[in-house]
C-alpha positions as CSV (number, residue, x, y, z in Angstrom):
1,M,128.2,90.6,94.9
2,V,128.8,92.6,98.7
3,A,124.7,91.6,99.6
4,N,125.8,87.9,98.9
5,A,128.3,87.8,101.1
6,E,126.4,89.5,103.7
7,S,123.8,87.2,103.0
8,Y,126.0,84.5,103.6
9,R,127.4,85.5,106.6
10,N,124.6,85.6,108.0
11,L,123.7,81.9,107.2
12,F,127.2,81.4,108.4
13,N,125.7,82.8,112.1
14,V,123.6,79.8,112.1
15,I,126.8,77.2,114.1
16,G,126.4,81.1,116.4
17,M,125.3,78.6,119.0
18,L,127.5,76.0,118.3
19,L,130.2,78.1,118.8
20,G,129.6,81.0,120.8
21,R,129.8,84.1,121.2
22,R,133.2,85.2,121.4
23,K,134.2,82.3,119.1
24,C,132.3,84.0,116.5
25,I,132.7,87.7,117.3
26,L,137.3,85.9,116.7
27,L,136.0,84.1,114.2
28,G,135.0,87.5,111.9
29,N,137.5,89.3,112.8
30,A,139.4,86.6,111.4
31,F,137.9,87.2,108.0
32,V,138.3,90.8,108.0
33,V,142.2,90.5,109.0
34,V,142.1,88.0,106.0
35,G,139.7,89.7,103.6
36,G,141.2,93.0,103.7
37,G,145.0,92.3,103.6
38,L,144.1,90.2,100.1
39,Q,142.8,93.5,99.8
40,A,144.4,95.8,100.1
41,S,147.9,93.9,98.7
42,A,146.3,93.1,95.5
43,L,148.3,92.1,92.1
44,S,145.3,90.9,90.3
45,V,141.6,90.8,90.3
46,F,140.5,87.4,91.3
47,Y,143.0,88.2,94.7
48,M,140.7,91.4,94.7
49,I,137.6,89.2,94.6
50,V,138.1,86.8,97.2
51,G,139.7,89.8,99.5
52,C,136.2,91.8,98.3
53,I,133.9,88.6,99.2
54,L,135.8,87.9,102.6
55,L,135.7,91.1,103.7
56,E,131.7,91.7,102.6
57,I,132.7,95.6,100.5
58,G,135.7,97.0,99.1
59,I,135.8,100.7,99.0
60,G,139.7,101.5,98.4
61,R,143.0,99.7,99.7
62,I,143.8,102.3,102.4
63,P,140.6,102.4,104.0
64,I,140.1,98.8,103.7
65,A,143.7,98.5,105.3
66,L,142.8,100.9,108.3
67,Q,139.4,98.5,108.8
68,V,142.3,95.6,109.6
69,V,143.1,97.6,112.7
70,F,140.4,97.9,114.0
71,A,139.2,94.6,113.9
72,F,142.5,93.4,114.7
73,C,142.0,95.7,118.0
74,A,138.6,93.9,118.4
75,G,140.0,90.1,117.9
76,S,142.8,90.8,120.2
77,I,140.3,92.1,123.2
78,M,138.1,88.8,123.0
79,F,140.7,86.7,124.2
80,F,140.6,87.9,127.4
81,L,137.1,88.0,127.3
82,P,134.6,85.3,128.5
83,D,130.9,84.1,126.1
84,T,127.7,84.7,127.5
85,P,126.9,82.8,130.8
86,C,123.6,82.1,129.3
87,W,125.2,80.1,126.3
88,Y,127.9,78.9,128.8
89,Y,125.0,77.0,130.9
90,A,123.2,75.8,128.1
91,E,125.8,73.8,126.8
92,G,126.8,72.1,130.0
93,Y,129.7,74.4,131.2
94,E,128.4,75.5,134.0
95,A,131.6,76.2,136.0
96,E,132.6,78.2,133.6
97,G,129.1,80.7,133.4
98,G,129.4,80.7,136.9
99,K,132.7,82.2,137.1
100,T,131.6,84.7,134.6
101,L,128.8,85.0,136.7
102,C,130.9,86.1,139.6
103,K,133.1,88.6,137.1
104,I,129.6,89.9,136.5
105,F,128.3,91.0,139.4
106,D,131.6,91.2,141.7
107,A,130.9,88.6,143.9
108,E,131.9,85.2,144.8
109,I,129.8,82.0,143.3
110,H,127.6,82.1,146.9
111,D,126.8,85.5,146.3
112,E,122.8,86.1,146.2
113,R,122.6,88.1,142.9
114,V,124.7,85.2,141.2
115,Q,122.5,82.4,142.2
116,N,119.3,84.6,141.2
117,M,120.7,84.9,138.3
118,K,122.2,81.5,137.4
119,N,118.7,80.0,138.7
120,S,117.0,82.8,136.2
121,I,119.0,81.7,133.4
122,L,118.7,78.0,134.0
123,T,114.5,78.0,134.1
124,N,114.7,79.9,131.0
125,I,116.5,77.5,129.2
126,V,114.2,74.6,130.5
127,F,111.2,76.7,130.0
128,E,112.6,77.6,126.2
129,S,113.4,73.5,125.8
130,Q,109.2,73.2,126.5
131,N,108.6,72.6,123.0
132,E,106.5,69.1,122.5
133,N,106.1,69.5,118.9
134,G,110.2,70.1,118.3
135,Y,110.7,72.1,115.2
136,N,108.9,72.0,111.6
137,I,109.0,74.1,108.4
138,L,105.2,75.1,109.3
139,D,105.7,76.8,112.2
140,L,106.6,79.8,110.0
141,V,102.9,80.0,108.8
142,W,100.9,78.7,111.8
143,D,102.3,79.0,116.0
144,R,101.8,75.0,116.9
145,D,104.4,75.3,120.0
146,H,104.0,77.4,123.1
147,P,106.6,79.4,123.4
148,R,105.9,80.2,119.2
149,V,109.2,80.3,117.9
150,G,107.6,80.7,114.8
151,R,106.2,84.1,115.7
152,C,109.3,85.3,116.6
153,I,110.8,84.5,113.3
154,R,108.0,85.9,111.0
155,I,108.3,89.4,113.0
156,S,112.4,89.3,112.7
157,F,111.8,88.7,109.3
158,L,108.9,91.1,108.4
159,I,110.6,94.4,110.0
160,L,113.9,94.3,108.1
161,T,111.6,93.4,105.2
162,I,109.1,96.1,105.6
163,Q,112.3,98.3,106.2
164,Q,113.9,98.1,102.8
165,M,110.3,98.2,101.2
166,M,110.1,101.5,102.6
167,A,112.8,102.3,99.8
168,P,115.8,103.9,101.5
169,S,118.1,101.9,99.0
170,S,115.9,103.6,96.0
171,L,116.2,107.2,97.5
172,H,120.2,107.5,96.8
173,K,120.7,104.8,94.1
174,S,120.8,107.4,90.5
175,A,123.7,109.3,92.4
176,Q,126.8,109.5,94.5
177,L,126.2,112.8,95.8
178,L,123.2,112.1,96.8
179,A,123.8,108.7,97.9
180,A,126.2,110.6,100.6
181,I,123.9,113.5,101.9
182,M,120.9,110.5,102.4
183,N,123.5,108.3,104.0
184,T,124.7,111.2,106.1
185,A,121.2,112.5,107.4
186,F,120.8,108.5,107.9
187,A,123.4,109.2,110.4
188,F,122.5,111.7,111.9
189,G,118.4,110.0,112.7
190,T,120.4,107.5,114.9
191,I,122.3,110.1,117.0
192,P,118.9,110.7,119.6
193,L,118.0,107.2,119.9
194,V,120.9,105.5,121.7
195,R,119.2,108.7,124.7
196,T,115.8,107.8,124.0
197,V,115.1,103.9,122.9
198,G,115.3,102.9,126.6
199,R,112.9,106.4,127.8
200,F,110.6,105.9,124.9
201,G,110.6,102.0,124.5
202,R,111.4,100.2,121.0
203,R,107.3,99.7,119.8
204,S,106.7,103.6,120.5
205,I,109.6,104.5,118.3
206,L,108.9,102.0,115.8
207,L,105.2,103.0,115.7
208,W,104.9,106.9,115.7
209,S,108.3,107.2,112.9
210,A,106.0,105.1,111.0
211,V,103.0,107.2,110.9
212,V,105.2,109.9,110.7
213,L,107.4,108.7,108.2
214,T,104.2,108.1,105.8
215,G,103.3,110.9,106.1
216,C,106.1,112.7,104.7
217,M,106.1,110.3,101.8
218,V,102.5,111.1,101.1
219,I,103.3,114.9,100.7
220,F,106.4,114.4,98.9
221,V,104.9,111.7,96.3
222,T,102.1,114.8,96.1
223,M,104.3,117.4,95.8
224,I,106.7,115.6,92.6
225,G,103.1,114.1,91.4
226,L,101.7,117.8,90.5
227,P,101.5,118.4,87.3
228,H,102.9,121.6,87.4
229,R,105.7,121.6,89.9
230,T,106.6,125.5,91.2
231,S,109.4,125.9,93.4
232,T,107.2,126.2,96.7
233,A,106.4,122.4,95.5
234,K,109.4,121.0,94.7
235,W,111.2,122.7,97.8
236,T,108.7,120.9,99.6
237,A,109.5,117.6,98.3
238,V,113.0,118.3,99.4
239,G,112.0,119.6,103.2
240,A,109.7,115.9,103.3
241,I,112.5,113.8,101.9
242,S,114.7,114.9,103.9
243,I,112.2,115.2,107.7
244,Y,111.9,111.3,106.1
245,N,115.6,110.5,105.6
246,M,116.5,112.2,109.4
247,L,113.7,110.1,110.9
248,F,113.7,107.0,109.3
249,G,117.3,106.8,111.1
250,Y,115.8,107.9,113.8
251,G,112.8,105.0,114.3
252,W,113.9,102.5,111.4
253,I,117.3,101.1,111.5
254,G,119.0,100.2,114.8
255,I,115.8,99.6,116.4
256,C,114.7,97.0,114.0
257,W,118.0,94.7,114.3
258,L,117.7,95.1,118.4
259,Y,114.3,94.1,118.7
260,G,114.8,91.4,116.5
261,L,117.7,90.2,118.3
262,E,115.4,90.5,121.7
263,V,112.5,88.4,120.4
264,D,114.2,85.6,119.0
265,R,115.9,83.9,122.6
266,A,114.8,80.1,121.4
267,P,118.2,78.4,119.8
268,Q,115.7,77.3,117.4
269,A,114.9,80.9,116.8
270,S,118.8,82.3,116.7
271,T,119.5,79.7,114.1
272,C,116.8,81.1,111.7
273,W,117.1,84.4,113.0
274,C,120.1,84.6,111.0
275,C,118.7,83.1,107.8
276,S,115.8,85.5,108.0
277,G,117.1,88.3,108.7
278,S,120.1,87.6,105.6
279,L,116.4,86.3,103.4
280,G,114.7,89.6,104.4
281,E,117.0,92.3,104.5
282,W,119.1,91.4,101.1
283,L,116.3,90.0,99.1
284,F,114.1,92.8,100.0
285,S,117.6,94.9,99.4
286,F,118.0,93.3,96.2
287,I,114.4,94.1,95.1
288,T,114.1,98.0,96.0
289,V,117.5,98.5,94.5
290,F,117.7,96.7,90.8
291,A,113.6,96.5,90.2
292,G,113.8,100.1,92.2
293,G,115.3,101.6,90.1
294,I,113.8,99.9,86.8
295,A,110.4,100.9,88.2
296,L,111.8,105.0,88.7
297,Q,112.9,105.2,84.6
298,N,109.6,103.3,83.3
299,V,106.9,104.3,86.1
300,G,108.2,107.5,86.8
301,W,107.1,109.1,90.7
302,K,103.9,106.8,90.3
303,I,106.2,104.1,92.4
304,W,107.0,106.2,95.0
305,I,103.1,105.0,96.1
306,W,104.1,101.8,96.9
307,M,106.5,103.3,99.7
308,A,104.1,105.2,101.0
309,L,102.0,102.1,101.2
310,S,104.6,100.2,102.8
311,C,105.5,103.1,105.6
312,F,101.3,102.6,106.0
313,A,102.1,99.0,106.2
314,A,104.2,99.3,108.7
315,I,102.0,100.7,111.8
316,F,99.8,97.7,111.4
317,F,102.8,95.6,111.3
318,V,103.8,97.0,114.8
319,C,100.9,97.7,116.6
320,F,98.9,93.8,116.0
321,M,102.9,91.9,116.1
322,C,105.9,94.0,117.7
323,P,104.6,93.8,121.3
324,E,106.9,96.3,123.9
325,T,110.4,95.0,124.6
326,T,111.8,97.9,126.4
327,G,112.7,98.0,130.8
328,K,111.8,93.6,130.6
329,T,114.5,90.9,130.5
330,L,115.2,88.6,128.3
331,Q,113.4,85.7,130.1
332,E,110.9,87.7,130.6
333,I,110.3,88.4,127.0
334,D,110.2,84.8,126.5
335,V,106.8,84.6,128.4
336,L,105.7,87.9,126.8
337,L,105.7,86.0,123.3
338,A,104.0,82.6,124.2
339,K,100.6,82.0,124.4
340,E,98.3,82.8,126.4
341,E,98.0,79.4,128.1
342,I,101.4,78.5,129.2
343,K,101.9,82.0,130.3
344,H,100.2,80.6,133.6
345,T,102.6,77.8,134.0
346,I,105.0,77.2,136.9
347,L,107.8,78.0,135.3
348,A,107.1,80.8,133.9
349,E,105.3,82.0,136.3
350,Q,109.4,81.2,138.5
351,L,110.8,82.7,135.4
352,V,109.0,86.4,136.4
353,M,109.5,86.1,139.6
354,Q,113.1,85.3,139.1
355,S,113.6,88.5,137.5
356,S,110.8,90.6,139.9
357,V,112.9,89.8,142.5
358,M,116.1,90.4,140.7
359,A,114.5,93.9,139.4
360,E,114.1,94.9,143.0
361,K,117.0,94.1,144.5
362,G,118.3,96.6,142.0
363,E,120.4,93.5,140.0
364,V,118.9,93.4,136.8
365,S,116.2,96.1,135.5
366,S,112.7,94.5,134.4
367,T,109.1,95.2,134.5
368,H,106.5,92.8,135.5
369,I,104.8,91.2,132.6
370,K,100.8,92.0,132.0
371,T,99.4,89.3,131.6
372,S,95.9,89.8,130.9
């Protein structure tokens, strides 16, 4: 039920371009407040179920009520914040977009930095709209358009699918204490990511963590597959899976969501990312939790070979489908993922030039796009 509620939430995000980021955050916090309030004050199973669907998860009344406090505070802050300049300009609210940019740069509307950013956003909107064929379901498997919207959607879907196929959910299905330990390992693994993601790069972290994860899983499978498991073999397996969990938290939890949001920039891709994220994340989470548990009971340790192969497949996925986006502006990423023939068009070169000029002046952090 919790997974289904999360899927509905992701599917509901398809109206994000219509409402804007600010209103979506307000709406999400409203759901949390109402859902948490229903659960915290529920006198019957019906109200508890309704509240659980709205809040997506039920973990006890006091924690639920505490979440309402955070949601209320976050929602209150949003009343004093504007939406993003990109959304304002895309929807035709040029005055509001200009005011927001002025606040960001703490400058007047005629300031060079404000005008450079405005021109970059407007050029990017025109670039994203250059799709003569329109969007078609065939774009999911074949790139007909120059911006390669289908490729962006495939990347977002597959990166979350592979994340779940690497079996973080199956590792702690059978024991609550083990689940607490494993989730804590995930959490500790994500801490250094905040400081290193910009230094090492998204692609490098995904790639090399997948290599080490494959090695850890191979060691784990080998140790638990021995006909006569000694104490040394058991502790080796424990060490391998512990390293696996912490490294998985570092390389394959936060970056998967960050990378998908960065590459899905076109309006169609932003809409489909919500669907692909919902399908990729929760469909394969369902498979790994339920099918994985049944497989562990019937097949035994051999099912872990599946996880090792998933880690191995992740290496090739990152190598061939995930270009490096670190240090690039969102406008540059659009050109980076486009077909080669459109990278040399006047509009694309203008977009890159604008981003590069702003980077040289210290207005944004970016690097030039390599077209060779």
